[in-house]
N, CA, C and O atoms as CSV, one atom per row, in Angstrom:
chain,resi,resn,atom,element,x,y,z
A,1,MET,N,N,109.419,102.747,69.996
A,1,MET,CA,C,110.517,102.271,70.793
A,1,MET,C,C,111.509,101.580,69.854
A,1,MET,O,O,111.148,100.721,69.049
A,2,GLU,N,N,112.724,101.973,69.986
A,2,GLU,CA,C,113.760,101.383,69.141
A,2,GLU,C,C,114.534,100.284,69.864
A,2,GLU,O,O,115.010,99.327,69.253
A,3,ARG,N,N,114.646,100.447,71.183
A,3,ARG,CA,C,115.420,99.477,71.956
A,3,ARG,C,C,114.721,99.181,73.275
A,3,ARG,O,O,113.957,99.997,73.793
A,4,CYS,N,N,114.994,98.018,73.796
A,4,CYS,CA,C,114.496,97.653,75.120
A,4,CYS,C,C,115.161,98.586,76.138
A,4,CYS,O,O,116.383,98.735,76.124
A,5,PRO,N,N,114.383,99.212,77.014
A,5,PRO,CA,C,114.991,100.117,77.995
A,5,PRO,C,C,115.774,99.384,79.087
A,5,PRO,O,O,116.522,100.018,79.831
A,6,VAL,N,N,115.618,98.086,79.194
A,6,VAL,CA,C,116.312,97.313,80.221
A,6,VAL,C,C,117.682,96.855,79.725
A,6,VAL,O,O,118.699,97.098,80.375
A,7,CYS,N,N,117.701,96.184,78.556
A,7,CYS,CA,C,118.960,95.588,78.089
A,7,CYS,C,C,119.476,96.214,76.795
A,7,CYS,O,O,120.545,95.844,76.308
A,8,ARG,N,N,118.723,97.158,76.239
A,8,ARG,CA,C,119.105,97.889,75.021
A,8,ARG,C,C,119.092,97.033,73.747
A,8,ARG,O,O,119.640,97.441,72.723
A,9,ALA,N,N,118.472,95.856,73.806
A,9,ALA,CA,C,118.336,95.036,72.593
A,9,ALA,C,C,117.397,95.750,71.626
A,9,ALA,O,O,116.492,96.466,72.053
A,10,ARG,N,N,117.605,95.560,70.347
A,10,ARG,CA,C,116.717,96.163,69.345
A,10,ARG,C,C,115.291,95.660,69.554
A,10,ARG,O,O,115.057,94.472,69.775
A,11,PHE,N,N,114.348,96.593,69.479
A,11,PHE,CA,C,112.937,96.253,69.623
A,11,PHE,C,C,112.469,95.566,68.353
A,11,PHE,O,O,112.684,96.071,67.251
A,12,LYS,N,N,111.832,94.420,68.506
A,12,LYS,CA,C,111.386,93.651,67.345
A,12,LYS,C,C,109.871,93.582,67.233
A,12,LYS,O,O,109.339,92.693,66.569
A,13,GLY,N,N,109.175,94.507,67.873
A,13,GLY,CA,C,107.726,94.574,67.743
A,13,GLY,C,C,106.959,93.661,68.678
A,13,GLY,O,O,105.736,93.568,68.578
A,14,GLU,N,N,107.635,92.998,69.570
A,14,GLU,CA,C,106.989,92.089,70.518
A,14,GLU,C,C,106.812,92.777,71.865
A,14,GLU,O,O,107.578,93.674,72.216
A,15,ALA,N,N,105.800,92.354,72.619
A,15,ALA,CA,C,105.510,92.953,73.920
A,15,ALA,C,C,106.474,92.494,75.010
A,15,ALA,O,O,106.497,93.059,76.103
A,16,VAL,N,N,107.263,91.477,74.712
A,16,VAL,CA,C,108.263,90.977,75.654
A,16,VAL,C,C,109.606,90.979,74.937
A,16,VAL,O,O,109.720,90.481,73.818
A,17,CYS,N,N,110.619,91.540,75.586
A,17,CYS,CA,C,111.947,91.612,74.985
A,17,CYS,C,C,112.480,90.205,74.741
A,17,CYS,O,O,112.461,89.357,75.633
A,18,TYR,N,N,112.946,89.975,73.550
A,18,TYR,CA,C,113.463,88.649,73.192
A,18,TYR,C,C,114.748,88.313,73.947
A,18,TYR,O,O,115.066,87.140,74.143
A,19,ARG,N,N,115.488,89.343,74.371
A,19,ARG,CA,C,116.766,89.075,75.031
A,19,ARG,C,C,116.614,88.913,76.544
A,19,ARG,O,O,117.058,87.914,77.108
A,20,CYS,N,N,115.990,89.889,77.201
A,20,CYS,CA,C,115.952,89.856,78.669
A,20,CYS,C,C,114.594,89.470,79.246
A,20,CYS,O,O,114.480,89.214,80.444
A,21,GLY,N,N,113.570,89.426,78.405
A,21,GLY,CA,C,112.249,89.037,78.882
A,21,GLY,C,C,111.453,90.147,79.545
A,21,GLY,O,O,110.413,89.881,80.147
A,22,ALA,N,N,111.921,91.385,79.448
A,22,ALA,CA,C,111.196,92.508,80.056
A,22,ALA,C,C,109.827,92.678,79.396
A,22,ALA,O,O,109.692,92.572,78.177
A,23,ASP,N,N,108.825,92.943,80.220
A,23,ASP,CA,C,107.476,93.194,79.721
A,23,ASP,C,C,107.410,94.641,79.244
A,23,ASP,O,O,107.582,95.569,80.035
A,24,LEU,N,N,107.165,94.827,77.972
A,24,LEU,CA,C,107.157,96.159,77.369
A,24,LEU,C,C,105.746,96.693,77.136
A,24,LEU,O,O,105.584,97.743,76.515
A,25,ASN,N,N,104.726,95.991,77.619
A,25,ASN,CA,C,103.339,96.382,77.370
A,25,ASN,C,C,103.018,97.789,77.848
A,25,ASN,O,O,102.354,98.546,77.140
A,26,VAL,N,N,103.475,98.145,79.026
A,26,VAL,CA,C,103.171,99.479,79.565
A,26,VAL,C,C,103.792,100.560,78.681
A,26,VAL,O,O,103.148,101.563,78.373
A,27,LEU,N,N,105.028,100.353,78.281
A,27,LEU,CA,C,105.693,101.342,77.426
A,27,LEU,C,C,105.020,101.436,76.059
A,27,LEU,O,O,104.877,102.528,75.508
A,28,LEU,N,N,104.611,100.307,75.522
A,28,LEU,CA,C,103.910,100.322,74.233
A,28,LEU,C,C,102.564,101.041,74.346
A,28,LEU,O,O,102.146,101.738,73.422
A,29,ALA,N,N,101.897,100.867,75.475
A,29,ALA,CA,C,100.627,101.565,75.702
A,29,ALA,C,C,100.843,103.070,75.810
A,29,ALA,O,O,100.049,103.857,75.295
A,30,ILE,N,N,101.915,103.465,76.478
A,30,ILE,CA,C,102.234,104.892,76.590
A,30,ILE,C,C,102.535,105.472,75.213
A,30,ILE,O,O,102.073,106.567,74.891
A,31,GLU,N,N,103.292,104.762,74.408
A,31,GLU,CA,C,103.582,105.227,73.049
A,31,GLU,C,C,102.307,105.367,72.225
A,31,GLU,O,O,102.148,106.330,71.475
A,32,ALA,N,N,101.401,104.403,72.367
A,32,ALA,CA,C,100.131,104.455,71.624
A,32,ALA,C,C,99.293,105.645,72.075
A,32,ALA,O,O,98.682,106.327,71.252
A,33,GLU,N,N,99.265,105.893,73.384
A,33,GLU,CA,C,98.501,107.037,73.904
A,33,GLU,C,C,99.111,108.356,73.427
A,33,GLU,O,O,98.383,109.284,73.074
A,34,ALA,N,N,100.428,108.439,73.416
A,34,ALA,CA,C,101.097,109.646,72.925
A,34,ALA,C,C,100.769,109.873,71.454
A,34,ALA,O,O,100.530,111.008,71.044
A,35,ALA,N,N,100.755,108.812,70.661
A,35,ALA,CA,C,100.427,108.929,69.238
A,35,ALA,C,C,98.984,109.403,69.055
A,35,ALA,O,O,98.699,110.202,68.163
A,36,ALA,N,N,98.082,108.912,69.897
A,36,ALA,CA,C,96.677,109.344,69.809
A,36,ALA,C,C,96.554,110.832,70.152
A,36,ALA,O,O,95.822,111.563,69.484
A,37,TRP,N,N,97.268,111.281,71.192
A,37,TRP,CA,C,97.252,112.704,71.550
A,37,TRP,C,C,97.858,113.552,70.438
A,37,TRP,O,O,97.397,114.662,70.176
A,38,GLU,N,N,98.889,113.028,69.789
A,38,GLU,CA,C,99.509,113.766,68.695
A,38,GLU,C,C,98.526,113.933,67.530
A,38,GLU,O,O,98.438,115.008,66.935
A,39,ARG,N,N,97.794,112.872,67.212
A,39,ARG,CA,C,96.763,112.976,66.153
A,39,ARG,C,C,95.687,113.989,66.549
A,39,ARG,O,O,95.221,114.767,65.716
A,40,GLU,N,N,95.304,113.974,67.810
A,40,GLU,CA,C,94.306,114.931,68.304
A,40,GLU,C,C,94.834,116.360,68.190
A,40,GLU,O,O,94.095,117.274,67.826
A,41,THR,N,N,96.096,116.544,68.499
A,41,THR,CA,C,96.725,117.859,68.390
A,41,THR,C,C,96.600,118.394,66.967
A,41,THR,O,O,96.211,119.543,66.759
A,42,ILE,N,N,96.929,117.562,66.002
A,42,ILE,CA,C,96.880,117.979,64.600
A,42,ILE,C,C,95.455,118.305,64.174
A,42,ILE,O,O,95.222,119.283,63.462
A,43,ALA,N,N,94.510,117.492,64.607
A,43,ALA,CA,C,93.104,117.752,64.271
A,43,ALA,C,C,92.636,119.081,64.873
A,43,ALA,O,O,91.905,119.833,64.229
A,44,LEU,N,N,93.053,119.361,66.089
A,44,LEU,CA,C,92.665,120.618,66.733
A,44,LEU,C,C,93.329,121.814,66.072
A,44,LEU,O,O,92.722,122.879,65.964
A,45,LEU,N,N,94.562,121.650,65.630
A,45,LEU,CA,C,95.216,122.724,64.876
A,45,LEU,C,C,94.458,123.006,63.591
A,45,LEU,O,O,94.236,124.162,63.230
A,46,ALA,N,N,94.063,121.945,62.905
A,46,ALA,CA,C,93.321,122.107,61.651
A,46,ALA,C,C,91.994,122.814,61.881
A,46,ALA,O,O,91.515,123.547,61.016
A,47,ALA,N,N,91.402,122.593,63.053
A,47,ALA,CA,C,90.130,123.240,63.391
A,47,ALA,C,C,90.322,124.656,63.922
A,47,ALA,O,O,89.348,125.386,64.104
A,48,GLY,N,N,91.568,125.050,64.172
A,48,GLY,CA,C,91.829,126.390,64.686
A,48,GLY,C,C,91.564,126.544,66.170
A,48,GLY,O,O,91.445,127.665,66.663
A,49,ASP,N,N,91.471,125.450,66.883
A,49,ASP,CA,C,91.250,125.488,68.329
A,49,ASP,C,C,92.615,125.498,69.021
A,49,ASP,O,O,93.120,124.459,69.448
A,50,TRP,N,N,93.194,126.686,69.121
A,50,TRP,CA,C,94.576,126.833,69.577
A,50,TRP,C,C,94.784,126.395,71.015
A,50,TRP,O,O,95.793,125.765,71.332
A,51,ILE,N,N,93.843,126.723,71.886
A,51,ILE,CA,C,93.994,126.370,73.298
A,51,ILE,C,C,93.967,124.858,73.477
A,51,ILE,O,O,94.830,124.292,74.148
A,52,ALA,N,N,92.983,124.212,72.880
A,52,ALA,CA,C,92.875,122.755,72.997
A,52,ALA,C,C,94.056,122.069,72.314
A,52,ALA,O,O,94.542,121.045,72.796
A,53,ALA,N,N,94.518,122.626,71.198
A,53,ALA,CA,C,95.665,122.043,70.494
A,53,ALA,C,C,96.910,122.118,71.375
A,53,ALA,O,O,97.693,121.170,71.439
A,54,ARG,N,N,97.082,123.229,72.039
A,54,ARG,CA,C,98.248,123.371,72.925
A,54,ARG,C,C,98.161,122.387,74.088
A,54,ARG,O,O,99.165,121.789,74.475
A,55,ARG,N,N,96.979,122.220,74.639
A,55,ARG,CA,C,96.806,121.259,75.736
A,55,ARG,C,C,97.068,119.831,75.261
A,55,ARG,O,O,97.710,119.048,75.961
A,56,ALA,N,N,96.572,119.497,74.078
A,56,ALA,CA,C,96.792,118.153,73.531
A,56,ALA,C,C,98.281,117.918,73.261
A,56,ALA,O,O,98.797,116.828,73.506
A,57,ALA,N,N,98.958,118.938,72.761
A,57,ALA,CA,C,100.403,118.816,72.533
A,57,ALA,C,C,101.134,118.625,73.856
A,57,ALA,O,O,102.082,117.844,73.937
A,58,ASP,N,N,100.702,119.330,74.883
A,58,ASP,CA,C,101.307,119.156,76.206
A,58,ASP,C,C,101.099,117.728,76.722
A,58,ASP,O,O,101.994,117.147,77.337
A,59,GLN,N,N,99.908,117.168,76.466
A,59,GLN,CA,C,99.643,115.776,76.868
A,59,GLN,C,C,100.578,114.825,76.133
A,59,GLN,O,O,101.123,113.894,76.727
A,60,THR,N,N,100.760,115.064,74.833
A,60,THR,CA,C,101.676,114.237,74.049
A,60,THR,C,C,103.072,114.290,74.648
A,60,THR,O,O,103.703,113.258,74.874
A,61,LEU,N,N,103.545,115.500,74.902
A,61,LEU,CA,C,104.906,115.687,75.393
A,61,LEU,C,C,105.094,115.168,76.814
A,61,LEU,O,O,106.206,114.807,77.198
A,62,ALA,N,N,104.026,115.126,77.592
A,62,ALA,CA,C,104.116,114.563,78.937
A,62,ALA,C,C,104.350,113.056,78.873
A,62,ALA,O,O,104.938,112.470,79.782
A,63,LEU,N,N,103.886,112.442,77.799
A,63,LEU,CA,C,104.040,111.001,77.644
A,63,LEU,C,C,105.312,110.614,76.906
A,63,LEU,O,O,105.988,109.651,77.268
A,64,GLN,N,N,105.631,111.385,75.858
A,64,GLN,CA,C,106.791,111.040,75.023
A,64,GLN,C,C,107.181,112.273,74.218
A,64,GLN,O,O,106.315,112.983,73.706
A,65,TYR,N,N,108.482,112.528,74.105
A,65,TYR,CA,C,108.909,113.670,73.314
A,65,TYR,C,C,108.647,113.407,71.840
A,65,TYR,O,O,108.901,112.321,71.320
A,66,SER,N,N,108.129,114.440,71.188
A,66,SER,CA,C,107.862,114.372,69.757
A,66,SER,C,C,108.173,115.742,69.160
A,66,SER,O,O,107.610,116.744,69.602
A,67,PRO,N,N,109.053,115.805,68.169
A,67,PRO,CA,C,109.325,117.096,67.540
A,67,PRO,C,C,108.060,117.717,66.945
A,67,PRO,O,O,107.891,118.936,66.973
A,68,LEU,N,N,107.179,116.883,66.412
A,68,LEU,CA,C,105.931,117.388,65.838
A,68,LEU,C,C,105.054,118.018,66.916
A,68,LEU,O,O,104.502,119.100,66.714
A,69,ALA,N,N,104.925,117.354,68.046
A,69,ALA,CA,C,104.110,117.899,69.141
A,69,ALA,C,C,104.716,119.178,69.697
A,69,ALA,O,O,103.992,120.115,70.033
A,70,ALA,N,N,106.037,119.222,69.795
A,70,ALA,CA,C,106.699,120.430,70.291
A,70,ALA,C,C,106.463,121.596,69.334
A,70,ALA,O,O,106.175,122.710,69.771
A,71,ALA,N,N,106.582,121.345,68.043
A,71,ALA,CA,C,106.339,122.395,67.048
A,71,ALA,C,C,104.872,122.817,67.056
A,71,ALA,O,O,104.564,124.003,66.933
A,72,ALA,N,N,103.975,121.857,67.198
A,72,ALA,CA,C,102.543,122.168,67.231
A,72,ALA,C,C,102.206,123.014,68.452
A,72,ALA,O,O,101.421,123.957,68.361
A,73,ARG,N,N,102.802,122.676,69.595
A,73,ARG,CA,C,102.567,123.465,70.812
A,73,ARG,C,C,103.044,124.902,70.619
A,73,ARG,O,O,102.346,125.848,70.984
A,74,ASP,N,N,104.226,125.059,70.049
A,74,ASP,CA,C,104.752,126.399,69.811
A,74,ASP,C,C,103.895,127.171,68.815
A,74,ASP,O,O,103.618,128.355,69.012
A,75,PHE,N,N,103.477,126.501,67.749
A,75,PHE,CA,C,102.632,127.141,66.737
A,75,PHE,C,C,101.306,127.589,67.347
A,75,PHE,O,O,100.863,128.714,67.118
A,76,ALA,N,N,100.678,126.712,68.120
A,76,ALA,CA,C,99.407,127.063,68.754
A,76,ALA,C,C,99.584,128.254,69.689
A,76,ALA,O,O,98.720,129.128,69.748
A,77,GLY,N,N,100.690,128.294,70.414
A,77,GLY,CA,C,100.958,129.429,71.291
A,77,GLY,C,C,101.120,130.722,70.522
A,77,GLY,O,O,100.614,131.765,70.936
A,78,GLN,N,N,101.829,130.657,69.395
A,78,GLN,CA,C,102.000,131.845,68.556
A,78,GLN,C,C,100.666,132.311,67.987
A,78,GLN,O,O,100.399,133.511,67.911
A,79,GLU,N,N,99.834,131.357,67.588
A,79,GLU,CA,C,98.520,131.718,67.058
A,79,GLU,C,C,97.627,132.322,68.129
A,79,GLU,O,O,96.840,133.224,67.840
A,80,LEU,N,N,97.735,131.840,69.360
A,80,LEU,CA,C,96.978,132.434,70.467
A,80,LEU,C,C,97.390,133.879,70.692
A,80,LEU,O,O,96.544,134.752,70.881
A,81,VAL,N,N,98.684,134.125,70.669
A,81,VAL,CA,C,99.185,135.493,70.842
A,81,VAL,C,C,98.703,136.376,69.698
A,81,VAL,O,O,98.237,137.491,69.931
A,82,ALA,N,N,98.811,135.893,68.474
A,82,ALA,CA,C,98.381,136.669,67.306
A,82,ALA,C,C,96.881,136.965,67.383
A,82,ALA,O,O,96.437,138.059,67.034
A,83,GLN,N,N,96.114,135.986,67.839
A,83,GLN,CA,C,94.664,136.169,67.978
A,83,GLN,C,C,94.358,137.269,68.998
A,83,GLN,O,O,93.483,138.105,68.773
A,84,GLU,N,N,95.074,137.263,70.106
A,84,GLU,CA,C,94.850,138.279,71.132
A,84,GLU,C,C,95.298,139.660,70.654
A,84,GLU,O,O,94.666,140.665,70.981
A,85,VAL,N,N,96.376,139.714,69.888
A,85,VAL,CA,C,96.831,140.994,69.329
A,85,VAL,C,C,95.753,141.559,68.406
A,85,VAL,O,O,95.452,142.752,68.451
A,86,ARG,N,N,95.174,140.698,67.571
A,86,ARG,CA,C,94.105,141.168,66.672
A,86,ARG,C,C,92.921,141.695,67.456
A,86,ARG,O,O,92.350,142.727,67.103
A,87,ARG,N,N,92.542,140.991,68.523
A,87,ARG,CA,C,91.414,141.459,69.353
A,87,ARG,C,C,91.735,142.807,69.993
A,87,ARG,O,O,90.890,143.702,70.023
A,88,PHE,N,N,92.932,142.948,70.494
A,88,PHE,CA,C,93.351,144.189,71.119
A,88,PHE,C,C,93.316,145.317,70.103
A,88,PHE,O,O,92.831,146.406,70.410
A,89,GLU,N,N,93.825,145.077,68.894
A,89,GLU,CA,C,93.822,146.101,67.852
A,89,GLU,C,C,92.408,146.490,67.468
A,89,GLU,O,O,92.142,147.660,67.192
A,90,GLN,N,N,91.486,145.517,67.446
A,90,GLN,CA,C,90.102,145.839,67.137
A,90,GLN,C,C,89.491,146.714,68.208
A,90,GLN,O,O,88.703,147.611,67.908
A,91,LEU,N,N,89.845,146.463,69.448
A,91,LEU,CA,C,89.327,147.281,70.542
A,91,LEU,C,C,89.841,148.717,70.479
A,91,LEU,O,O,89.143,149.654,70.867
A,92,LEU,N,N,91.067,148.880,69.986
A,92,LEU,CA,C,91.642,150.212,69.882
A,92,LEU,C,C,91.029,151.021,68.753
A,92,LEU,O,O,91.064,152.251,68.777
A,93,HIS,N,N,90.470,150.342,67.768
A,93,HIS,CA,C,89.906,151.084,66.621
A,93,HIS,C,C,88.478,151.288,66.788
A,93,HIS,O,O,87.835,151.890,65.927
């Protein structure tokens, strides 16, 4: 979080906005959960578990937009398609 969503003051790492007093704990928890899902996405990509990686990326994106999660979701989808193409080609031969 870069700014308080209530008053737009710069975020200074505190759970309560220094300017307006808004409680930011829920938003900070959502950001932390999104970061955890993003780490899980990367681990699943490294393991080659494309379906689970795509689901984890979707969880990340449901909580907070992340260019990394969006790219990971797209990559996992492409790998799923490529995997199915290989299976189909094997069946044809």
